[in-house]
KEFIDO-895380 format. One record per residue: residue number from 1; x, y, z of N, C-alpha, C in turn; chain. Coordinates in Angstrom, 1 decimal. Layout:
! KEFIDO-895380
REC    i     npx     npy     npz    capx    capy    capz     cpx     cpy     cpz  ch
REC  NUM       X       Y       Z       X       Y       Z       X       Y       Z   A
...
END
This chain:
! KEFIDO-895380
REC    i     npx     npy     npz    capx    capy    capz     cpx     cpy     cpz  ch
REC    1     0.9    -1.2     0.0     0.0     0.0     0.0     0.9     1.2     0.0   A
REC    2     0.6     2.2    -0.8     1.3     3.4    -0.9     0.5     4.6    -0.5   A
REC    3     1.0     5.4     0.5     0.3     6.6     1.0     1.3     7.7     0.9   A
REC    4     0.7     9.0     0.9     1.6    10.1     0.7     0.9    11.3     1.4   A
REC    5     1.7    12.4     1.6     1.2    13.7     2.1     1.8    14.7     1.2   A
REC    6     1.0    15.8     0.9     1.5    16.8     0.0     0.7    18.1     0.2   A
REC    7     1.5    19.1     0.5     0.9    20.5     0.5     0.9    21.0    -0.9   A
REC    8    -0.2    21.0    -1.6    -0.3    21.4    -3.0    -0.3    22.9    -3.3   A
REC    9    -0.5    23.7    -2.2    -0.5    25.1    -2.3    -1.5    25.6    -3.5   A
REC   10    -2.8    25.2    -3.3    -3.9    25.4    -4.2    -4.1    24.3    -5.1   A
REC   11    -5.2    23.6    -4.8    -5.5    22.4    -5.7    -6.0    22.9    -7.1   A
REC   12    -6.6    24.1    -7.1    -7.0    24.6    -8.4    -5.8    24.9    -9.3   A
REC   13    -4.8    25.5    -8.8    -3.6    25.8    -9.6    -2.8    24.6    -9.9   A
REC   14    -2.9    23.6    -9.0    -2.0    22.4    -9.2    -2.8    21.2    -9.7   A
REC   15    -4.0    21.3   -10.1    -4.8    20.1   -10.5    -4.2    19.3   -11.6   A
REC   16    -3.8    19.8   -12.7    -3.2    18.9   -13.8    -2.0    18.1   -13.2   A
REC   17    -1.2    18.8   -12.5     0.0    18.1   -11.9    -0.4    17.0   -10.9   A
REC   18    -1.4    17.4   -10.1    -1.9    16.4    -9.1    -2.5    15.2    -9.7   A
REC   19    -3.3    15.4   -10.7    -3.9    14.2   -11.4    -2.8    13.4   -12.1   A
REC   20    -1.9    14.0   -12.8    -0.8    13.3   -13.4     0.0    12.5   -12.4   A
REC   21     0.3    13.1   -11.3     1.1    12.5   -10.2     0.4    11.3    -9.6   A
REC   22    -0.9    11.4    -9.4    -1.7    10.3    -8.8    -1.7     9.1    -9.8   A
REC   23    -1.8     9.4   -11.0    -1.9     8.4   -12.1    -0.5     7.7   -12.2   A
REC   24     0.6     8.4   -12.1     1.9     7.8   -12.4     2.5     7.2   -11.1   A
REC   25     2.1     7.7    -9.9     2.8     7.3    -8.7     2.3     6.0    -8.1   A
REC   26     1.1     5.7    -8.4     0.4     4.5    -7.8     0.1     4.7    -6.4   A
REC   27    -0.2     5.9    -6.0    -0.6     6.3    -4.6    -2.0     5.8    -4.3   A
REC   28    -2.2     5.1    -3.2    -3.5     4.7    -2.8    -4.2     5.7    -1.9   A
REC   29    -3.5     6.4    -1.0    -4.1     7.4    -0.1    -3.2     8.6    -0.1   A
REC   30    -3.8     9.8    -0.3    -3.0    11.0    -0.3    -3.7    12.0     0.7   A
REC   31    -2.9    12.4     1.7    -3.3    13.5     2.6    -2.8    14.8     1.9   A
REC   32    -3.8    15.7     1.8    -3.5    16.9     1.0    -3.7    18.1     1.9   A
REC   33    -2.9    19.1     1.7    -3.0    20.4     2.5    -3.0    21.6     1.6   A
REC   34    -3.5    22.7     2.1    -3.6    24.0     1.5    -4.4    23.8     0.2   A
REC   35    -5.6    23.3     0.3    -6.5    23.2    -0.9    -6.8    24.5    -1.5   A
REC   36    -7.0    25.5    -0.6    -7.3    26.9    -0.9    -8.5    27.0    -1.9   A
REC   37    -9.6    26.2    -1.5   -10.8    26.2    -2.3   -11.9    25.9    -1.4   A
REC   38   -13.1    26.4    -1.7   -14.3    26.0    -1.0   -14.7    24.5    -1.3   A
REC   39   -15.3    23.9    -0.4   -15.6    22.4    -0.6   -16.5    22.2    -1.8   A
REC   40   -17.4    23.1    -2.0   -18.3    23.0    -3.2   -17.6    23.2    -4.5   A
REC   41   -16.3    23.7    -4.5   -15.6    23.9    -5.7   -14.4    22.9    -5.8   A
REC   42   -14.4    21.9    -4.9   -13.3    20.9    -4.9   -13.5    20.0    -6.1   A
REC   43   -12.4    19.6    -6.8   -12.5    18.8    -8.0   -12.8    17.3    -7.8   A
REC   44   -14.0    17.0    -7.2   -14.4    15.7    -6.9   -14.4    14.8    -8.2   A
REC   45   -15.0    15.4    -9.3   -15.3    14.6   -10.5   -14.0    14.1   -11.2   A
REC   46   -13.0    14.9   -11.4   -11.8    14.4   -12.1   -11.0    13.4   -11.2   A
REC   47   -11.1    13.5    -9.9   -10.5    12.6    -9.0   -11.3    11.3    -9.0   A
REC   48   -12.6    11.4    -9.0   -13.4    10.2    -9.1   -13.1     9.4   -10.4   A
REC   49   -12.9    10.1   -11.5   -12.6     9.5   -12.7   -11.3     8.7   -12.6   A
REC   50   -10.4     9.0   -11.7    -9.2     8.3   -11.5    -9.3     7.2   -10.5   A
REC   51   -10.5     7.1    -9.9   -10.8     6.1    -8.9   -10.7     6.5    -7.4   A
REC   52   -10.6     7.8    -7.2   -10.4     8.3    -5.8   -11.6     8.9    -5.3   A
REC   53   -12.0     8.5    -4.0   -12.9     9.2    -3.2   -12.2    10.3    -2.5   A
REC   54   -12.9    11.4    -2.1   -12.3    12.5    -1.4   -13.1    12.9    -0.2   A
REC   55   -12.5    13.1     0.9   -13.1    13.7     2.1   -12.4    15.0     2.3   A
REC   56   -13.2    16.1     2.4   -12.6    17.4     2.4   -13.1    18.3     3.5   A
REC   57   -12.2    19.1     4.1   -12.5    20.1     5.0   -11.9    21.4     4.5   A
REC   58   -12.7    22.2     3.9   -12.2    23.4     3.2   -13.3    24.4     3.1   A
REC   59   -13.0    25.7     3.2   -14.0    26.8     3.3   -13.7    27.9     2.3   A
REC   60   -12.6    28.0     1.7   -12.3    29.1     0.8   -10.9    29.3     0.4   A
REC   61   -10.4    30.5     0.3    -9.1    30.7    -0.4    -7.9    30.4     0.5   A
REC   62    -8.1    30.2     1.8    -7.0    29.9     2.7    -7.2    28.5     3.3   A
REC   63    -6.0    27.9     3.6    -6.0    26.6     4.4    -6.7    25.5     3.5   A
REC   64    -7.4    24.6     4.2    -8.1    23.5     3.5    -7.3    22.2     3.4   A
REC   65    -7.9    21.1     3.9    -7.3    19.8     3.9    -8.2    18.8     3.3   A
REC   66    -7.6    17.6     2.9    -8.4    16.6     2.3    -7.7    15.2     2.5   A
REC   67    -8.4    14.2     2.3    -7.9    12.8     2.2    -8.5    12.2     0.9   A
REC   68    -7.6    11.8     0.0    -8.0    11.1    -1.2    -7.7     9.6    -1.1   A
REC   69    -8.6     8.8    -1.4    -8.4     7.3    -1.3    -9.0     6.5    -2.4   A
REC   70    -8.3     5.5    -2.9    -8.9     4.6    -3.8    -9.0     3.2    -3.2   A
REC   71    -8.9     3.1    -1.8    -9.0     1.9    -1.1   -10.1     1.9     0.0   A
REC   72   -11.0     2.9    -0.2   -12.1     3.0     0.8   -11.9     4.3     1.6   A
REC   73   -13.0     4.8     2.1   -13.0     6.1     2.8   -14.2     6.1     3.8   A
REC   74   -14.0     6.0     5.1   -15.1     6.0     6.0   -14.7     6.6     7.3   A
REC   75   -15.7     6.7     8.2   -15.4     7.3     9.5   -14.7     8.6     9.5   A
REC   76   -15.2     9.5     8.6   -14.5    10.8     8.4   -14.9    11.7     9.5   A
REC   77   -13.8    12.4    10.0   -14.0    13.4    11.1   -13.4    14.7    10.5   A
REC   78   -14.2    15.7    10.4   -13.8    17.0     9.9   -13.5    17.9    11.0   A
REC   79   -12.3    18.5    11.0   -11.9    19.4    12.1   -11.3    18.7    13.2   A
REC   80   -10.7    19.5    14.1   -10.0    19.1    15.3   -10.8    19.3    16.5   A
REC   81   -11.2    18.2    17.2   -11.9    18.5    18.5   -11.1    19.3    19.4   A
REC   82   -11.7    20.3    20.0   -10.9    21.2    20.9   -10.1    22.2    20.2   A
REC   83   -10.3    22.4    18.9    -9.6    23.4    18.1    -9.7    24.8    18.8   A
REC   84    -8.6    25.4    19.1    -8.7    26.7    19.8    -9.2    27.9    18.9   A
REC   85    -9.0    27.7    17.6    -9.4    28.7    16.6    -8.5    29.9    16.8   A
REC   86    -8.6    30.8    15.8    -7.8    32.0    15.8    -8.7    33.2    15.4   A
REC   87    -8.7    34.2    16.3    -9.6    35.4    16.1   -11.0    34.9    16.0   A
REC   88   -11.4    34.0    16.8   -12.8    33.5    16.9   -13.2    32.7    15.6   A
REC   89   -12.2    32.3    14.8   -12.5    31.5    13.7   -11.8    30.1    13.8   A
REC   90   -12.6    29.1    13.6   -12.0    27.7    13.5   -11.7    27.4    12.1   A
REC   91   -10.4    27.3    11.8    -9.9    27.2    10.4    -9.9    25.7    10.0   A
REC   92   -10.1    25.4     8.7   -10.1    24.0     8.2    -8.7    23.5     8.1   A
REC   93    -8.2    22.9     9.2    -6.8    22.5     9.2    -6.6    21.0     9.5   A
REC   94    -7.7    20.3     9.7    -7.5    18.8    10.0    -8.7    18.1     9.5   A
REC   95    -8.4    16.8     9.1    -9.5    15.9     8.7    -8.9    14.5     8.9   A
REC   96    -9.7    13.5     9.3    -9.3    12.2     9.5   -10.2    11.2     8.8   A
REC   97    -9.7    10.0     8.4   -10.5     9.0     7.8    -9.8     7.7     7.9   A
REC   98   -10.6     6.6     7.8   -10.1     5.3     7.7   -10.1     4.9     6.2   A
REC   99    -9.0     4.4     5.8    -8.8     4.0     4.4    -8.3     2.6     4.3   A
REC  100    -9.1     1.7     4.0    -8.7     0.3     4.1    -8.3    -0.1     5.5   A
REC  101    -7.0    -0.6     5.6    -6.6    -1.1     6.9    -5.9     0.0     7.8   A
REC  102    -5.9     1.2     7.3    -5.2     2.2     8.1    -6.1     3.4     8.3   A
REC  103    -5.7     4.2     9.4    -6.4     5.5     9.6    -5.4     6.6     9.6   A
REC  104    -5.8     7.7     9.0    -4.9     8.8     8.8    -5.6    10.1     9.2   A
REC  105    -4.8    11.1     9.7    -5.1    12.5     9.8    -4.3    13.2     8.7   A
REC  106    -5.0    14.1     8.0    -4.3    15.1     7.2    -4.4    16.5     8.0   A
REC  107    -3.2    17.0     8.3    -3.1    18.2     9.1    -2.3    19.3     8.4   A
REC  108    -2.8    20.5     8.6    -2.0    21.7     8.2    -1.9    22.6     9.4   A
REC  109    -0.8    22.5    10.1    -0.5    23.1    11.4    -0.3    24.6    11.1   A
REC  110    -0.9    25.5    12.0    -0.7    26.9    11.8     0.8    27.3    11.6   A
REC  111     1.0    28.4    10.8     2.4    28.8    10.5     3.0    29.4    11.7   A
REC  112     2.3    30.2    12.5     2.9    30.9    13.6     3.3    32.3    13.4   A
REC  113     3.7    32.6    12.1     4.0    33.9    11.6     5.3    34.4    12.3   A
REC  114     5.2    35.0    13.5     6.4    35.5    14.2     6.2    35.1    15.6   A
REC  115     7.4    35.0    16.3     7.4    34.5    17.7     6.5    35.3    18.6   A
REC  116     6.5    36.6    18.4     5.7    37.4    19.3     4.3    37.7    18.8   A
REC  117     3.9    37.0    17.8     2.6    37.2    17.1     1.5    36.3    17.8   A
REC  118     0.3    36.7    18.0    -0.7    35.8    18.5    -0.9    34.5    17.8   A
REC  119    -0.5    34.5    16.5    -0.6    33.3    15.7     0.3    32.2    16.2   A
REC  120     1.4    32.6    16.8     2.4    31.7    17.4     1.8    31.0    18.6   A
REC  121     1.2    31.7    19.5     0.5    31.1    20.6    -0.6    30.2    20.2   A
REC  122    -1.3    30.6    19.2    -2.4    29.7    18.6    -1.8    28.4    18.1   A
REC  123    -0.6    28.5    17.4     0.0    27.3    16.9     0.3    26.3    18.0   A
REC  124     0.9    26.8    19.1     1.2    25.9    20.2    -0.1    25.3    20.9   A
REC  125    -1.1    26.1    21.0    -2.4    25.6    21.5    -3.0    24.6    20.5   A
REC  126    -2.8    24.8    19.2    -3.3    23.9    18.3    -2.6    22.5    18.4   A
REC  127    -1.3    22.6    18.6    -0.6    21.3    18.8    -1.1    20.5    20.0   A
REC  128    -1.5    21.2    21.1    -2.0    20.6    22.3    -3.4    19.9    21.9   A
REC  129    -4.2    20.6    21.2    -5.5    20.0    20.8    -5.3    18.8    19.9   A
REC  130    -4.3    18.9    19.0    -4.0    17.7    18.1    -3.5    16.5    18.9   A
REC  131    -2.7    16.7    19.9    -2.2    15.6    20.7    -3.4    14.9    21.4   A
REC  132    -4.3    15.7    21.9    -5.5    15.2    22.6    -6.3    14.4    21.7   A
REC  133    -6.5    14.9    20.4    -7.4    14.3    19.4    -6.9    13.0    18.9   A
REC  134    -5.6    12.8    18.8    -5.0    11.6    18.2    -4.6    10.5    19.2   A
REC  135    -4.7    10.9    20.5    -4.1    10.0    21.5    -4.7     8.6    21.5   A
REC  136    -6.0     8.4    21.3    -6.6     7.1    21.3    -6.1     6.3    20.1   A
REC  137    -6.1     6.8    18.9    -5.6     6.1    17.7    -4.1     5.8    17.8   A
REC  138    -3.4     6.7    18.4    -1.9     6.6    18.5    -1.5     5.4    19.3   A
REC  139    -2.3     5.1    20.3    -2.0     4.0    21.2    -2.7     2.7    20.8   A
REC  140    -3.4     2.7    19.6    -4.2     1.6    19.2    -3.4     0.5    18.4   A
REC  141    -4.1    -0.5    18.0    -3.5    -1.6    17.3    -3.5    -1.5    15.8   A
REC  142    -4.3    -0.6    15.3    -4.5    -0.4    13.9    -3.4     0.6    13.4   A
REC  143    -2.8     0.4    12.3    -1.8     1.3    11.7    -2.4     2.7    11.6   A
REC  144    -1.8     3.7    12.1    -2.3     5.0    12.2    -1.2     6.1    12.0   A
REC  145    -1.5     7.1    11.3    -0.5     8.2    11.0    -1.2     9.6    11.0   A
REC  146    -0.4    10.5    11.5    -0.8    11.9    11.4     0.2    12.5    10.4   A
REC  147    -0.3    12.9     9.2     0.5    13.3     8.1     0.2    14.8     7.7   A
REC  148     1.2    15.5     7.3     0.9    16.8     6.7     2.0    17.8     6.9   A
REC  149     1.6    19.1     6.7     2.5    20.2     6.8     2.5    20.7     8.3   A
REC  150     3.6    20.3     9.0     3.6    20.7    10.4     4.2    22.1    10.7   A
REC  151     4.8    22.7     9.7     5.4    24.0     9.8     6.4    24.1    11.0   A
REC  152     7.0    23.0    11.2     8.1    22.9    12.2     9.2    21.9    11.6   A
REC  153    10.4    22.4    11.7    11.6    21.5    11.4    12.0    20.8    12.7   A
REC  154    11.9    19.5    12.8    12.2    18.8    14.0    13.6    19.0    14.6   A
REC  155    14.6    19.1    13.8    16.0    19.3    14.3    16.7    20.3    13.4   A
REC  156    17.9    20.7    13.9    18.7    21.6    13.1    19.1    21.0    11.7   A
REC  157    19.2    19.7    11.6    19.6    19.1    10.4    18.4    19.2     9.3   A
REC  158    17.2    19.6     9.8    16.1    19.6     8.9    15.9    21.0     8.3   A
REC  159    16.9    21.8     8.4    16.9    23.1     7.7    18.3    23.3     7.0   A
REC  160    18.4    24.0     5.9    19.6    24.1     5.2    20.7    24.8     6.0   A
REC  161    20.3    25.8     6.8    21.2    26.6     7.6    20.5    27.1     8.8   A
REC  162    20.6    26.5    10.0    19.8    26.9    11.1    20.1    28.4    11.5   A
REC  163    21.3    28.9    11.2    21.6    30.3    11.5    20.7    31.3    10.7   A
REC  164    20.3    30.8     9.6    19.4    31.7     8.8    18.0    31.8     9.4   A
REC  165    17.7    31.0    10.4    16.4    31.0    11.0    16.4    31.5    12.4   A
REC  166    17.5    32.1    12.8    17.6    32.6    14.2    16.6    33.7    14.4   A
REC  167    15.8    33.4    15.5    14.7    34.4    15.9    13.5    34.2    15.2   A
REC  168    13.4    33.2    14.3    12.2    33.0    13.5    11.4    31.8    13.9   A
REC  169    10.2    31.6    13.5     9.4    30.5    13.8     9.9    29.2    13.0   A
REC  170     9.3    28.1    13.3     9.6    26.8    12.6    10.8    26.1    13.3   A
REC  171    11.6    26.7    14.0    12.8    26.1    14.6    12.9    26.4    16.1   A
REC  172    11.9    27.0    16.7    12.1    27.5    18.1    11.9    26.3    19.1   A
REC  173    12.5    26.4    20.3    12.4    25.3    21.2    11.0    24.9    21.6   A
REC  174    10.1    25.9    21.7     8.7    25.6    22.0     8.0    24.8    21.0   A
REC  175     8.2    25.1    19.7     7.6    24.4    18.6     8.2    23.0    18.6   A
REC  176     9.4    22.8    18.7    10.0    21.5    18.7     9.6    20.7    20.0   A
REC  177     9.4    21.3    21.1     8.8    20.7    22.3     7.4    20.2    22.0   A
REC  178     6.6    21.0    21.2     5.3    20.5    20.9     5.3    19.3    20.0   A
REC  179     6.3    19.2    19.1     6.4    18.0    18.3     6.8    16.8    19.2   A
REC  180     7.7    17.0    20.1     8.2    15.9    21.0     7.0    15.5    21.8   A
REC  181     6.2    16.4    22.3     5.0    16.0    23.1     4.0    15.2    22.3   A
REC  182     3.9    15.5    21.0     3.0    14.8    20.2     3.5    13.3    20.0   A
REC  183     4.8    13.2    19.8     5.4    11.9    19.7     5.2    11.0    20.9   A
REC  184     5.2    11.7    22.1     5.0    11.0    23.3     3.7    10.3    23.4   A
REC  185     2.7    10.7    22.6     1.4    10.0    22.6     1.5     8.6    22.0   A
REC  186     2.6     8.2    21.4     2.8     6.9    20.8     3.1     6.9    19.4   A
REC  187     3.7     8.1    18.9     4.0     8.2    17.5     5.5     8.4    17.3   A
REC  188     6.0     8.0    16.1     7.4     8.2    15.8     7.5     8.8    14.4   A
REC  189     8.6     9.5    14.2     8.8    10.2    12.9     9.3     9.2    11.9   A
REC  190     8.5     9.1    10.8     9.0     8.2     9.7     9.8     9.1     8.7   A
REC  191    11.1     9.1     8.9    11.9    10.0     8.1    12.2     9.4     6.7   A
REC  192    11.8    10.2     5.7    12.0     9.7     4.3    13.5     9.8     3.9   A
REC  193    13.8     9.0     2.9    15.1     9.1     2.3    15.0    10.2     1.2   A
REC  194    16.1    11.0     1.0    16.1    12.0    -0.1    16.4    11.3    -1.4   A
REC  195    15.9    11.8    -2.5    16.2    11.3    -3.8    17.4    12.0    -4.4   A
REC  196    17.8    13.1    -3.7    19.0    13.8    -4.2    19.5    14.6    -3.0   A
REC  197    20.8    14.8    -2.9    21.5    15.5    -1.8    21.4    14.6    -0.5   A
REC  198    21.8    15.2     0.6    22.0    14.4     1.8    20.7    14.4     2.7   A
REC  199    19.9    15.5     2.6    18.8    15.6     3.6    17.5    15.6     2.8   A
REC  200    16.5    15.0     3.4    15.2    14.9     2.8    14.3    16.1     3.0   A
REC  201    14.7    17.3     2.5    13.9    18.5     2.6    12.6    18.3     1.8   A
REC  202    11.5    18.9     2.3    10.2    18.8     1.7     9.6    20.1     1.2   A
REC  203    10.3    21.2     1.6     9.8    22.6     1.2    11.0    23.4     0.8   A
REC  204    10.8    24.2    -0.2    11.7    25.2    -0.7    11.0    26.4    -1.1   A
REC  205    11.3    27.6    -0.5    10.7    28.8    -0.8    10.8    29.1    -2.3   A
REC  206     9.8    29.8    -2.9     9.9    30.2    -4.3    10.9    31.2    -4.6   A
REC  207    11.3    32.0    -3.5    12.2    33.1    -3.7    13.7    32.7    -3.6   A
REC  208    14.5    33.6    -4.2    15.9    33.5    -4.1    16.5    32.2    -4.5   A
REC  209    15.9    31.6    -5.5    16.4    30.3    -6.1    16.6    29.3    -5.0   A
REC  210    15.8    29.2    -4.1    15.9    28.3    -3.0    15.9    26.8    -3.4   A
REC  211    15.1    26.5    -4.4    15.1    25.1    -4.8    16.3    24.7    -5.6   A
REC  212    16.8    25.4    -6.6    18.0    25.1    -7.3    19.2    25.0    -6.4   A
REC  213    19.2    25.9    -5.3    20.3    25.9    -4.4    20.1    24.9    -3.2   A
REC  214    19.0    24.2    -3.2    18.6    23.3    -2.2    18.6    23.9    -0.8   A
REC  215    18.1    25.1    -0.7    17.9    25.8     0.6    16.5    25.4     1.1   A
REC  216    16.4    24.2     1.6    15.1    23.7     2.0    14.9    23.5     3.5   A
REC  217    13.7    22.9     3.8    13.3    22.6     5.1    12.6    21.2     5.1   A
REC  218    12.7    20.5     6.1    11.8    19.3     6.2    10.7    19.6     7.2   A
REC  219     9.6    20.0     6.7     8.4    20.4     7.6     7.2    19.6     7.3   A
REC  220     7.2    18.8     6.2     6.1    17.9     5.9     6.5    16.5     6.5   A
REC  221     5.7    16.1     7.5     6.1    15.0     8.3     5.0    13.9     8.3   A
REC  222     5.5    12.7     8.6     4.6    11.5     8.8     4.9    11.0    10.2   A
REC  223     4.0    11.1    11.1     4.1    10.6    12.4     3.2     9.4    12.5   A
REC  224     3.8     8.2    12.7     3.0     7.0    12.8     3.1     6.3    14.1   A
REC  225     2.0     5.5    14.4     2.1     4.7    15.7     2.9     3.5    15.4   A
REC  226     3.1     2.6    16.4     4.0     1.5    16.3     3.6     0.5    15.2   A
REC  227     2.3     0.1    15.1     1.9    -0.8    14.0     2.2    -0.2    12.6   A
REC  228     2.0     1.1    12.5     2.3     1.8    11.2     3.8     1.8    10.9   A
REC  229     4.6     2.2    11.9     6.0     2.2    11.7     6.6     0.8    11.4   A
REC  230     6.1    -0.2    12.0     6.5    -1.6    11.7     6.2    -2.0    10.3   A
REC  231     5.1    -1.4     9.7     4.7    -1.8     8.4     5.4    -1.0     7.3   A
REC  232     6.2     0.0     7.6     6.9     0.8     6.6     8.0     0.0     5.9   A
REC  233     7.9    -0.1     4.6     9.0    -0.7     3.8     9.9     0.3     3.1   A
REC  234     9.4     1.5     2.8    10.2     2.5     2.2     9.5     3.9     2.4   A
REC  235    10.3     4.9     2.3     9.7     6.3     2.4    10.7     7.2     1.7   A
REC  236    10.2     8.1     0.9    11.0     9.0     0.2    10.3    10.4    -0.1   A
REC  237    11.1    11.4    -0.4    10.6    12.7    -0.8    10.6    12.7    -2.4   A
REC  238     9.5    12.9    -3.0     9.5    12.9    -4.5     9.8    14.3    -4.9   A
REC  239    11.1    14.6    -4.9    11.7    15.9    -5.2    11.4    16.3    -6.6   A
REC  240    11.2    15.3    -7.5    11.0    15.6    -8.9     9.7    16.5    -9.1   A
REC  241     8.8    16.3    -8.2     7.5    17.0    -8.3     7.6    18.5    -7.9   A
REC  242     8.7    18.9    -7.3     8.9    20.3    -7.0     9.5    21.0    -8.2   A
REC  243     9.9    20.3    -9.2    10.5    20.9   -10.4     9.5    21.4   -11.4   A
REC  244    10.0    22.4   -12.2     9.2    22.8   -13.4     8.2    23.9   -13.1   A
REC  245     7.5    24.3   -14.2     6.6    25.4   -14.1     5.3    24.9   -13.4   A
REC  246     4.8    25.8   -12.5     3.5    25.5   -11.9     3.6    24.5   -10.7   A
REC  247     4.8    24.3   -10.2     5.0    23.4    -9.1     4.6    24.0    -7.7   A
REC  248     4.1    23.2    -6.8     4.0    23.6    -5.4     5.3    23.9    -4.8   A
REC  249     5.4    24.7    -3.8     6.6    24.9    -3.1     7.0    23.7    -2.1   A
REC  250     6.1    22.7    -2.0     6.3    21.5    -1.3     6.4    20.3    -2.2   A
REC  251     7.1    19.3    -1.8     7.2    18.0    -2.6     6.4    17.0    -1.8   A
REC  252     5.8    16.0    -2.5     5.1    14.9    -1.8     6.1    14.0    -1.0   A
REC  253     5.7    13.6     0.2     6.4    12.6     1.0     5.6    11.3     0.8   A
REC  254     6.3    10.3     0.3     5.6     9.0     0.0     6.1     7.9     1.0   A
REC  255     5.1     7.1     1.4     5.4     6.0     2.3     4.8     4.7     1.8   A
REC  256     5.6     3.7     1.7     5.1     2.3     1.3     5.0     1.5     2.5   A
REC  257     3.8     0.8     2.6     3.5    -0.1     3.8     3.2    -1.5     3.3   A
REC  258     3.6    -2.4     4.2     3.2    -3.8     4.0     2.1    -4.1     5.0   A
REC  259     0.8    -3.8     4.5    -0.4    -4.0     5.4    -1.4    -4.9     4.7   A
END
């Protein structure tokens, strides 16, 4: 079974590439982030033509998550129980579903913006709500994973130059402590292998030639419980999908499972 997570940075802008990638990659389940589209405008029909059902939590031009599956889709939960919201708005940042023998969450963790910004406090609160929401499945016997854009680099090795991020979000001790706390619920980091260079970065800014210079970050993560981790046979970053005109600034992270 092949599953993946991908921040597509607008499914409308990326639809031809998404459909081509699904067809060529043999992916059974895809956790998708930053749909940036209202649910009633989501491209259900072309996905259905490829054999994929879709569960969607999206409300408009920002955020939005989905789970695409060609192996079944049931027990869908939209949103994060206990979501703290931001400025009195609960944003569409999480969705979970059972797909065949596994259960997954697709999550788009708040960016945090700046360390002294209210969005940063919201980010840390959101992590607490996520940990509470996944605790039951994390400790269960069914393969389970929380996949998506976490907007945190777990270690210094997960950014091209940690000095370049001094004083910025995504690398602060509090954010990394939130990741560690999430893992303590019974999850481990399924670290993919890079297809090029030494580190499996998953995101490269569009600016300053970051992708050609490999100035990247590993912020798209797969956190799986013990049954999930034991079933992993391979994992890699499909860096090729970051290339070319019209690419997302994130690459898919692919995981193969023997389930």
